[in-house]
C-alpha positions as CSV (number, residue, x, y, z in Angstrom):
1,M,-31.6,-22.3,-5.1
2,K,-32.7,-19.2,-7.4
3,E,-32.9,-16.9,-4.4
4,R,-29.3,-18.1,-2.6
5,L,-27.9,-17.4,-6.1
6,Q,-29.5,-13.9,-5.6
7,K,-28.3,-13.2,-2.5
8,A,-25.0,-14.6,-3.7
9,L,-24.6,-12.2,-6.6
10,E,-25.8,-9.1,-4.1
11,D,-22.7,-9.9,-1.9
12,K,-20.2,-7.2,-1.8
13,D,-17.9,-9.6,0.4
14,L,-18.2,-12.9,-1.7
15,A,-17.9,-10.5,-4.9
16,E,-14.7,-8.9,-3.5
17,L,-13.2,-12.3,-2.5
18,T,-14.6,-13.7,-6.1
19,K,-12.7,-11.0,-8.3
20,G,-10.0,-10.5,-6.5
21,S,-8.8,-14.2,-5.9
22,G,-10.1,-14.9,-9.5
23,I,-7.4,-12.8,-10.7
24,S,-4.8,-13.5,-7.8
25,F,-5.8,-17.5,-9.0
26,L,-4.5,-16.8,-12.8
27,L,-1.6,-15.5,-12.1
28,R,-0.7,-18.0,-9.2
29,F,-1.2,-20.8,-11.7
30,G,0.5,-18.9,-13.8
31,G,3.0,-18.3,-11.3
32,L,3.2,-22.0,-10.8
33,A,3.6,-22.7,-14.3
34,I,6.6,-20.5,-14.9
35,G,8.0,-22.3,-11.6
36,Y,7.5,-25.5,-13.3
37,V,8.9,-24.5,-16.4
38,L,12.1,-23.0,-14.3
39,T,12.7,-26.5,-12.4
40,L,12.2,-28.5,-16.2
41,V,15.0,-25.9,-17.3
42,I,17.3,-26.2,-14.5
43,A,17.0,-30.1,-14.6
44,N,17.1,-30.9,-17.7
45,L,20.0,-28.7,-18.8
46,F,21.8,-29.4,-14.9
47,G,20.4,-32.5,-13.4
48,A,19.4,-33.1,-10.5
49,K,22.5,-32.3,-8.7
50,G,23.1,-28.9,-10.5
51,L,19.2,-28.2,-9.1
52,G,19.8,-29.5,-6.2
53,D,22.9,-27.3,-5.3
54,Y,20.5,-24.3,-6.6
55,V,17.8,-25.1,-4.2
56,L,20.0,-25.5,-0.9
57,A,22.0,-22.0,-2.0
58,I,18.8,-20.0,-2.5
59,T,17.0,-21.4,0.9
60,V,20.4,-20.4,2.8
61,L,19.1,-16.7,1.2
62,S,15.7,-17.1,2.4
63,F,16.9,-17.9,5.6
64,F,18.9,-15.0,6.3
65,T,16.5,-12.4,4.6
66,L,13.8,-13.6,6.9
67,L,16.1,-12.8,9.7
68,A,16.8,-8.9,8.3
69,K,13.2,-8.1,7.9
70,I,12.3,-9.7,11.6
71,G,8.4,-9.5,10.8
72,L,8.2,-6.1,8.7
73,D,6.7,-7.3,5.8
74,T,3.5,-9.0,8.0
75,T,3.8,-5.9,9.5
76,S,3.0,-3.8,6.7
77,L,0.3,-5.3,5.6
78,R,-1.6,-5.4,8.6
79,F,-0.7,-1.4,8.9
80,I,-1.2,-0.5,5.2
81,S,-4.3,-2.3,4.8
82,S,-5.8,-0.8,8.1
83,F,-4.4,2.9,7.3
84,A,-5.9,2.5,3.7
85,S,-9.3,1.6,4.3
86,Q,-9.6,4.8,6.6
87,E,-7.5,6.8,4.1
88,R,-4.9,7.8,6.4
89,W,-2.6,8.0,4.0
90,T,-0.4,10.5,6.0
91,S,0.3,7.3,8.6
92,I,1.2,5.2,5.5
93,F,4.3,7.6,4.8
94,Y,5.3,8.0,7.9
95,F,4.9,4.1,8.8
96,R,7.0,3.5,5.1
97,K,9.8,6.0,6.5
98,Q,10.2,3.9,9.8
99,I,10.3,0.2,8.4
100,M,12.2,1.0,5.5
101,L,15.1,2.5,7.8
102,I,14.9,-0.7,10.4
103,L,15.1,-3.3,7.4
104,F,17.9,-1.7,6.0
105,C,20.1,-1.8,9.5
106,T,18.9,-5.5,9.9
107,S,19.5,-6.8,6.4
108,I,23.0,-5.1,6.5
109,I,23.8,-7.5,9.6
110,A,22.0,-10.4,8.1
111,S,24.6,-9.8,5.1
112,V,27.2,-9.9,7.0
113,L,26.7,-12.7,9.2
114,M,25.6,-14.8,6.2
115,Y,28.7,-14.3,4.5
116,F,31.6,-15.4,7.7
117,L,29.2,-18.0,8.3
118,A,29.5,-19.4,4.8
119,N,31.8,-21.8,5.1
120,P,30.4,-23.7,8.2
121,I,26.6,-23.7,6.5
122,A,28.0,-25.1,3.3
123,D,29.9,-28.0,4.9
124,L,26.4,-28.8,7.3
125,I,24.6,-29.0,3.8
126,N,26.7,-30.4,1.4
127,T,26.6,-27.2,-0.8
128,N,29.4,-24.5,-2.2
129,A,30.4,-21.9,-0.2
130,R,30.8,-19.6,-2.7
131,Y,27.4,-19.8,-3.7
132,I,26.6,-18.8,0.1
133,E,29.2,-15.6,0.2
134,L,28.1,-14.6,-3.1
135,N,24.3,-14.2,-2.1
136,A,25.4,-12.8,0.9
137,F,25.0,-9.6,-0.9
138,F,21.8,-9.6,-2.3
139,V,19.6,-9.7,1.4
140,L,18.9,-6.6,1.2
141,P,17.1,-6.3,-2.4
142,M,15.2,-9.4,-1.4
143,A,14.1,-8.1,1.9
144,F,13.2,-4.7,0.6
145,F,11.4,-7.1,-2.5
146,I,9.2,-9.0,0.0
147,L,8.3,-5.4,1.6
148,H,7.1,-4.1,-1.3
149,Y,5.0,-6.6,-2.2
150,E,3.3,-7.3,1.0
151,S,2.4,-3.6,0.8
152,L,1.0,-3.7,-2.6
153,R,-1.2,-6.4,-1.4
154,G,-2.0,-3.5,1.8
155,L,-3.4,-1.7,-1.0
156,K,-5.4,-4.5,-2.2
157,R,-3.3,-4.1,-5.3
158,I,-3.6,-8.1,-6.1
159,A,-2.8,-8.5,-9.6
160,E,0.6,-7.1,-8.1
161,F,1.4,-8.5,-5.8
162,S,0.2,-12.0,-7.5
163,F,2.9,-11.2,-10.1
164,F,5.5,-10.3,-7.9
165,Y,5.2,-13.1,-5.6
166,R,4.2,-16.1,-7.7
167,M,5.4,-15.1,-11.0
168,S,8.2,-12.7,-11.2
169,K,11.3,-14.3,-9.8
170,A,10.8,-17.3,-11.8
171,L,10.2,-15.2,-15.0
172,F,13.4,-13.3,-14.8
173,S,15.2,-16.5,-13.7
174,I,14.1,-18.4,-16.7
175,I,15.2,-15.0,-19.4
176,A,18.6,-14.9,-17.2
177,I,19.0,-18.7,-17.7
178,V,18.8,-18.2,-21.5
179,V,20.6,-15.5,-21.7
180,I,23.5,-16.6,-19.3
181,Y,24.3,-19.9,-21.0
182,Q,25.1,-18.7,-24.1
183,F,28.1,-17.4,-22.3
184,N,29.0,-20.2,-19.6
185,K,26.9,-23.8,-19.2
186,G,28.5,-24.0,-15.6
187,S,26.7,-25.5,-13.1
188,E,26.5,-22.1,-11.3
189,V,24.7,-20.4,-13.8
190,P,20.8,-21.1,-11.9
191,V,22.3,-19.3,-9.0
192,Y,23.5,-16.6,-11.1
193,A,20.2,-16.3,-12.8
194,Y,18.0,-16.3,-9.8
195,L,20.4,-13.3,-8.1
196,V,19.9,-11.2,-11.7
197,S,16.3,-11.7,-11.6
198,L,15.8,-10.3,-7.8
199,L,17.9,-7.2,-8.6
200,I,15.0,-6.7,-11.3
201,V,11.7,-7.7,-9.4
202,S,13.2,-5.2,-6.4
203,L,13.4,-2.3,-8.1
204,L,10.1,-3.3,-10.2
205,S,8.2,-3.6,-7.0
206,F,9.5,-0.3,-5.4
207,L,8.8,1.8,-8.8
208,S,4.8,-0.1,-8.5
209,F,4.3,0.8,-5.0
210,Q,5.6,3.9,-5.2
211,Y,3.1,4.8,-8.2
212,W,0.0,3.3,-6.5
213,L,0.5,4.9,-3.0
214,K,1.0,8.1,-4.7
215,K,-2.2,7.5,-7.1
216,K,-4.7,6.6,-4.3
217,S,-3.6,9.4,-1.9
218,S,-3.6,12.0,-4.5
219,S,-6.0,14.8,-3.8
220,K,-7.3,13.2,-1.0
221,E,-7.3,14.4,2.7
222,S,-5.6,13.1,4.9
223,A,-5.8,12.8,8.9
224,E,-3.4,12.9,11.2
225,K,-0.1,11.0,10.9
226,E,-0.3,8.3,13.7
227,V,2.9,8.2,14.9
228,M,4.6,4.8,16.8
229,T,7.6,4.2,18.0
230,Y,10.4,2.0,16.8
231,S,9.9,-0.2,20.1
232,M,6.1,-0.5,19.4
233,L,6.9,-1.8,15.9
234,L,9.6,-4.7,17.0
235,K,7.2,-5.4,19.9
236,I,5.0,-6.3,16.6
237,S,6.8,-7.4,14.0
238,I,9.4,-9.7,16.2
239,P,6.6,-12.1,17.0
240,L,5.5,-12.4,13.8
241,M,9.3,-12.6,12.7
242,L,9.1,-15.8,14.9
243,A,6.1,-17.1,13.2
244,Q,7.6,-17.0,10.0
245,S,11.0,-18.7,11.4
246,V,8.3,-21.8,12.1
247,Q,6.9,-21.6,8.6
248,Y,10.6,-21.5,7.3
249,I,12.0,-24.1,9.0
250,M,8.4,-26.2,8.0
251,A,8.9,-25.4,4.4
252,W,12.4,-26.1,4.2
253,T,13.9,-27.8,6.9
254,D,13.2,-31.2,5.1
255,K,15.3,-30.0,2.3
256,L,18.3,-29.0,4.9
257,I,18.1,-32.1,6.6
258,L,18.1,-34.3,3.3
259,G,21.2,-31.5,1.9
260,S,23.0,-32.7,5.2
261,M,22.1,-36.7,5.6
262,A,21.2,-37.5,1.9
263,T,22.8,-35.9,-1.7
264,P,22.1,-32.9,-3.7
265,E,20.5,-35.5,-6.3
266,D,17.9,-36.2,-3.4
267,V,17.1,-32.6,-2.8
268,G,16.7,-32.2,-6.4
269,V,13.9,-35.2,-6.8
270,Y,12.2,-34.1,-3.7
271,F,12.4,-30.5,-4.5
272,T,10.4,-31.6,-7.8
273,A,8.0,-33.2,-5.9
274,F,7.1,-30.2,-3.8
275,K,7.1,-27.8,-6.3
276,L,4.1,-29.8,-8.3
277,S,2.4,-30.4,-4.6
278,M,2.2,-26.7,-4.4
279,F,-0.5,-26.5,-7.5
280,A,-3.0,-27.7,-5.2
281,A,-2.3,-24.7,-2.7
282,V,-3.0,-22.2,-6.2
283,A,-6.4,-21.8,-4.7
284,L,-5.8,-21.1,-0.7
285,M,-3.1,-18.7,-1.7
286,S,-5.1,-16.8,-4.3
287,I,-7.8,-16.3,-1.9
288,N,-5.8,-15.7,0.7
289,S,-4.4,-12.8,-1.3
290,I,-7.5,-10.7,-0.9
291,A,-9.0,-12.1,2.5
292,S,-6.2,-11.4,4.7
293,P,-6.6,-7.4,4.1
294,K,-10.8,-8.2,4.6
295,F,-10.0,-10.2,7.9
296,A,-8.0,-7.4,9.1
297,E,-10.5,-4.7,8.0
298,M,-13.6,-6.4,10.1
299,F,-11.7,-7.3,13.1
300,A,-10.3,-3.7,13.5
301,N,-14.2,-2.9,12.7
302,D,-15.0,-5.3,15.3
303,D,-17.5,-7.0,12.7
304,I,-16.8,-11.2,14.0
305,E,-20.4,-11.7,12.3
306,G,-19.0,-10.3,9.1
307,L,-15.7,-11.8,9.3
308,E,-17.1,-15.3,9.9
309,K,-18.6,-15.0,6.6
310,V,-16.0,-14.4,5.1
311,V,-13.9,-16.9,5.9
312,H,-16.8,-19.4,5.5
313,Q,-17.1,-18.4,2.0
314,S,-13.1,-18.6,1.6
315,T,-12.7,-22.1,2.7
316,K,-15.5,-23.3,0.4
317,M,-13.7,-21.4,-2.1
318,I,-10.7,-23.0,-1.8
319,F,-12.0,-26.6,-1.4
320,W,-14.1,-26.7,-4.4
321,T,-11.1,-25.2,-6.8
322,S,-8.1,-27.6,-5.0
323,I,-10.2,-30.3,-5.4
324,P,-9.7,-31.5,-9.1
325,L,-6.1,-30.5,-9.5
326,I,-5.4,-33.0,-5.9
327,G,-7.4,-35.4,-8.3
328,V,-4.6,-35.1,-10.9
329,F,-1.7,-35.6,-8.5
330,F,-3.2,-38.5,-7.2
331,V,-3.9,-40.2,-10.7
332,F,-1.1,-39.2,-12.8
333,P,2.1,-38.9,-10.2
334,E,4.3,-40.9,-12.4
335,F,3.7,-39.0,-15.1
336,L,4.2,-35.7,-13.9
337,L,7.1,-36.2,-12.3
338,G,8.6,-37.9,-15.5
339,L,8.4,-35.0,-17.4
340,F,11.6,-33.8,-15.4
341,G,13.5,-37.1,-16.2
342,E,13.6,-40.3,-15.4
343,E,15.9,-39.9,-12.4
344,F,12.3,-37.8,-10.8
345,K,10.0,-40.8,-10.9
346,I,11.6,-41.9,-7.8
347,G,9.7,-39.2,-6.1
348,V,5.9,-40.7,-7.0
349,T,5.7,-41.7,-3.6
350,A,7.0,-38.4,-1.5
351,F,4.5,-36.4,-4.3
352,I,1.5,-38.2,-2.8
353,F,2.5,-37.5,0.9
354,L,3.0,-33.9,0.0
355,S,-0.2,-33.8,-1.9
356,C,-2.5,-35.3,1.2
357,G,-0.9,-32.4,3.0
358,R,-2.4,-29.8,0.7
359,L,-5.3,-31.4,0.9
360,V,-6.0,-31.1,4.7
361,S,-4.8,-27.2,4.3
362,S,-7.3,-27.1,2.0
363,L,-10.4,-28.1,4.0
364,S,-8.9,-26.0,7.0
365,G,-9.0,-22.7,5.0
366,S,-7.1,-19.6,5.6
367,V,-6.1,-20.4,9.4
368,G,-2.8,-19.0,9.2
369,N,-3.9,-15.4,7.7
370,I,-7.2,-15.4,10.3
371,L,-5.1,-15.5,13.2
372,Q,-1.8,-13.2,12.1
373,M,-5.0,-10.6,10.8
374,T,-6.6,-10.4,14.2
375,G,-4.0,-9.7,16.5
376,N,-3.4,-13.7,17.2
377,Q,-0.1,-13.8,16.2
378,N,1.6,-15.0,19.4
379,I,-1.0,-18.0,19.5
380,Y,0.2,-18.7,15.7
381,G,3.4,-18.7,16.2
382,I,3.2,-21.4,19.1
383,I,1.4,-23.4,16.8
384,L,4.2,-22.8,14.6
385,L,6.8,-23.6,16.4
386,F,5.1,-26.9,17.9
387,G,5.0,-28.3,14.1
388,A,8.1,-27.2,13.2
389,I,9.9,-29.3,16.4
390,M,7.7,-32.1,15.2
391,N,9.2,-31.5,11.3
392,V,12.2,-31.6,12.7
393,V,12.3,-34.3,14.8
394,L,10.1,-36.4,12.5
395,N,13.1,-35.7,9.7
396,L,15.9,-36.6,11.4
397,M,13.8,-40.0,12.8
398,L,12.6,-40.9,9.2
399,I,14.9,-39.4,6.3
400,P,18.1,-42.4,7.8
401,E,17.4,-45.5,5.9
402,S,17.2,-47.5,8.9
403,N,14.2,-45.8,11.0
404,P,11.0,-47.9,12.6
405,L,9.0,-47.1,9.1
406,S,11.6,-47.9,6.5
407,S,10.0,-51.7,6.1
408,Y,6.5,-49.4,4.7
409,G,9.1,-47.6,2.2
410,I,8.9,-44.1,4.3
411,S,12.5,-43.3,4.7
412,G,15.2,-40.6,2.5
413,I,12.6,-38.4,0.5
414,N,9.8,-40.9,1.3
415,G,10.5,-40.1,4.9
416,A,11.2,-36.2,4.2
417,A,7.0,-36.0,2.7
418,F,6.0,-37.9,5.0
419,A,6.9,-36.1,8.1
420,S,6.1,-32.6,6.4
421,M,2.3,-34.1,5.5
422,C,2.1,-34.8,9.5
423,S,3.5,-31.5,10.5
424,L,1.4,-29.5,8.0
425,S,-1.7,-31.7,9.2
426,L,-1.6,-30.8,12.7
427,W,-0.6,-27.4,12.4
428,N,-3.7,-26.7,10.4
429,L,-6.1,-28.7,12.5
430,S,-5.0,-27.0,15.4
431,M,-5.5,-23.5,14.4
432,V,-9.0,-24.6,13.5
433,L,-10.1,-25.5,17.0
434,V,-8.5,-22.2,18.3
435,I,-10.0,-20.0,15.9
436,K,-13.0,-22.0,17.4
437,K,-12.0,-21.2,21.0
438,K,-11.6,-17.8,19.6
439,F,-14.7,-16.4,17.5
440,G,-17.1,-19.3,17.8
441,F,-17.0,-21.0,14.2
442,Y,-15.2,-23.2,12.7
443,T,-13.1,-22.6,9.4
444,F,-13.4,-26.1,8.7
445,Y,-15.1,-27.1,5.3
446,I,-16.6,-30.7,4.6
447,P,-18.6,-30.7,1.2
448,F,-22.3,-31.9,1.1
449,I,-22.2,-31.0,5.1
450,N,-21.5,-27.6,5.2
451,R,-23.1,-25.1,3.6
């Protein structure tokens, strides 16, 4: 036992994972706590309907931003991480110019599409078209925001990445709501507050990345720049965009279908249950923050043995830090949802289903990130596509009141949650098997069986 402990303490990869993911865990937990407070504020000031309208408006903005960035954020993470590890700073500067130009053009196109499609989209999901038209002007700042926090992650600035990704939007949204509410108490206040926060964090993330890039590259000899054609960049990024599109479907289909088949109030209750269940994913997302660049680095160096070691270390850490939170969810679901108001307690069953899905993710480990960082983004996209199709079909089947499982209480928000649980489980377990076939090891962790 003593020897194993000493060996663990001397393991540089484990030390980097522990230190980096520890910082990310604290910021992620803090971010979820702030997000929880934001949801609580909106729910109490504007009710389930106000929360539902806010969620639907932001969901549409997220979709068009996804189209605008065409996978360039993940492409940036992959190449900036690889270039930085080799101190090829000139390559990073040139790479960024190319990425920024592409992103500017695609964001303008996405904004125009979103603005002119606002009315049919609003009719489809039962929300206010005015919110969608307004949000259309914020595709560019949101796309640049995502690009810069992923680029910070590529530089291994995990604290900064975690702050922007996990905390910043919710924090500045709360501040903006408090200020705007003094002058306007209308239901549109949460949407306005979100857009104000988006402008702030987009600027701050840009300044932060510029600062750290210059600091890291200052007075250091740089290799010759690696010139990649725009077609080469698009060939890499577009499959990643398709994978992200499927992830978007996995994450937001239930809310959009609920919006079209149910009411904004149902969307608000479901979103609250979803947000609470995300606390169980704190460890997974935190450890992914530092593990993803390490996966890319070891794959680039053809160090499969090192890759396996880091994967097993990260999966074990994810499991043991997730289980306590999931246990709390199973014991006190009604109390946690009741904090948002009595009308939110109907989401208890949905909350349990969603938490079960998070448990499967914790057992599986960082499967999606492993595939993306090791050049297997096409396989990753195919798996996500099948998972997304399954998610859409199950939502369409199980949300209506008259469905084969309605006698068991699985309909409406419970049907949406059950569909998400099944899809998430299929997605994760399929990737576990693919990684086993590609690299010869399982990522899955079972306590007291796996060492």
